[in-house]
C-alpha positions in Angstrom: 58.7 93.5 93.0 58.5 95.1 96.4 61.9 93.7 97.4 63.5 95.4 94.4 61.9 98.8 95.3 63.0 98.4 98.9 66.5 97.5 97.9 66.7 100.7 95.7 65.2 102.7 98.5 68.0 101.6 100.9 70.6 102.2 98.3 69.3 105.7 97.7 69.2 106.5 101.4 72.8 105.2 101.9 74.2 107.2 98.9 72.3 110.3 100.0 73.8 110.0 103.5 77.3 109.5 102.2 76.9 112.5 99.9 75.6 114.6 102.8 78.5 113.6 105.0 81.0 114.4 102.2 79.5 117.8 101.6 79.4 118.6 105.3 83.0 117.5 105.8 84.4 119.4 102.8 82.7 122.6 103.9 84.2 122.1 107.4 87.6 121.6 105.9 87.2 124.6 103.7 86.4 126.7 106.8 89.2 125.3 108.9 91.9 125.1 106.2 93.8 122.0 105.3 94.1 119.3 107.9 97.6 118.6 109.3 97.9 115.3 107.6 97.4 116.9 104.2 100.1 119.5 104.9 102.4 116.6 105.9 101.6 114.7 102.7 102.2 117.8 100.5 105.5 118.5 102.1 106.5 114.8 101.8 105.7 114.8 98.1 107.7 118.0 97.6 110.7 116.4 99.3 110.3 113.3 97.1 110.1 115.5 94.0 113.2 117.4 94.9 115.1 114.2 95.7 114.1 112.7 92.3 115.3 115.9 90.5 118.6 115.7 92.4 118.9 112.0 91.5 118.0 112.4 87.9 120.9 114.8 87.1 123.8 112.5 87.9 121.9 109.5 86.5 121.5 111.3 83.2 125.2 112.4 83.2 126.3 108.8 83.9 124.1 107.5 81.0 125.5 110.1 78.6 129.1 109.4 79.5 128.5 105.6 79.2 126.9 106.1 75.8 129.9 108.3 74.7 132.4 105.7 75.9 130.4 103.0 74.0 130.7 105.1 70.8 134.3 105.9 71.4 135.5 102.4 72.2 133.3 100.5 69.7 136.3 99.8 67.4 134.0 100.1 64.3 131.3 97.8 65.5 128.1 99.3 64.1 125.9 97.7 66.8 127.8 99.3 69.7 127.8 102.7 67.9 124.0 102.4 67.5 123.6 101.4 71.1 125.7 104.3 72.3 123.7 106.8 70.3 120.4 105.3 71.6 121.7 105.5 75.1 122.7 109.2 74.7 119.4 110.1 73.0 117.3 108.2 75.5 119.0 109.6 78.6 118.8 113.2 77.3 115.1 112.8 76.4 114.4 111.3 79.8 116.2 114.1 81.6 114.4 116.7 79.5 111.1 115.0 80.3 111.8 115.1 84.1 112.7 118.8 83.9 109.6 119.5 81.8 107.3 117.8 84.4 109.0 119.8 87.2 108.4 123.0 85.2 104.7 122.1 84.6 104.2 121.2 88.3 105.8 124.4 89.4 103.5 126.4 87.0 100.4 124.6 88.3 101.5 125.3 91.9 102.0 129.0 91.2 98.6 129.2 89.5 96.8 127.5 92.4 98.4 129.6 95.2 
């Protein structure tokens, strides 16, 4: 029975120490501002987001054009017409989803800063 109490005692002391270190470090970071690595990571994620937005536009355009050509040159095949329609709808929905996420992230960023 004493071993179990001793085990919980050490666990409590360890968790309390970790909690104290986290509180102390977060208050130091709040006083000093963001560390340099956080600023670098934030700017890196912003560059990646911008790159993905720039890549999504031509990808959606190519998908819509491919779907239109599939519909146009289906020669009456119902399966190709359905596939072309699905491709057009899916690519437009995906592009709208990417733009909506960008809008939401921009709104959150403006609310935070």
